[in-house]
Legacy VTK file of the C-alpha trace (Angstrom):
# vtk DataFile Version 3.0
C-alpha trace
ASCII
DATASET POLYDATA
POINTS 58 float
171.292 106.227 0.888
172.413 106.369 4.453
170.585 108.280 7.179
173.122 111.113 7.259
172.669 111.893 3.572
168.897 111.875 3.875
168.935 114.183 6.882
171.504 116.464 5.227
169.355 116.790 2.114
166.295 117.538 4.265
168.168 120.159 6.306
169.599 121.810 3.203
166.231 122.195 1.536
162.976 121.906 3.442
164.217 122.818 6.895
165.897 125.940 5.531
162.614 126.987 3.931
160.717 126.245 7.154
163.149 128.323 9.230
162.884 131.214 6.762
159.073 131.110 6.943
159.274 131.031 10.751
161.602 134.062 10.744
159.289 136.041 8.460
156.309 135.096 10.642
158.105 136.177 13.816
159.081 139.494 12.221
155.505 140.133 11.078
154.234 139.239 14.557
156.694 141.610 16.230
155.985 144.528 13.909
152.250 144.044 13.493
149.983 147.077 13.879
148.666 147.509 17.407
151.573 145.865 19.202
153.233 149.151 20.231
151.363 149.243 23.557
152.511 145.733 24.475
156.124 146.431 23.521
156.160 149.729 25.457
154.795 147.964 28.549
157.436 145.251 28.340
160.198 147.808 27.773
159.221 149.656 30.977
159.303 146.635 33.306
162.617 147.661 34.962
161.187 151.090 35.806
157.844 150.047 37.311
158.957 150.373 40.950
161.208 153.358 40.438
159.898 155.220 43.507
160.360 152.301 45.912
162.307 149.047 45.685
160.551 145.741 45.641
160.181 144.106 49.040
161.844 140.908 50.213
159.970 137.674 49.756
160.561 136.430 53.310
LINES 1 59
58 0 1 2 3 4 5 6 7 8 9 10 11 12 13 14 15 16 17 18 19 20 21 22 23 24 25 26 27 28 29 30 31 32 33 34 35 36 37 38 39 40 41 42 43 44 45 46 47 48 49 50 51 52 53 54 55 56 57
């Protein structure tokens, strides 16, 4: 078999399974219990300096 066929067979089977497992793991990580505080903090980043703009870095 040539290299293309071997890589194609690997991508069609094992890599697809690995990507699916990664997706499920990322979804579980994002929706795990106790992560609401972290997600709320990240969601409010644009509004942290609402009363005054950030200063220049000069």
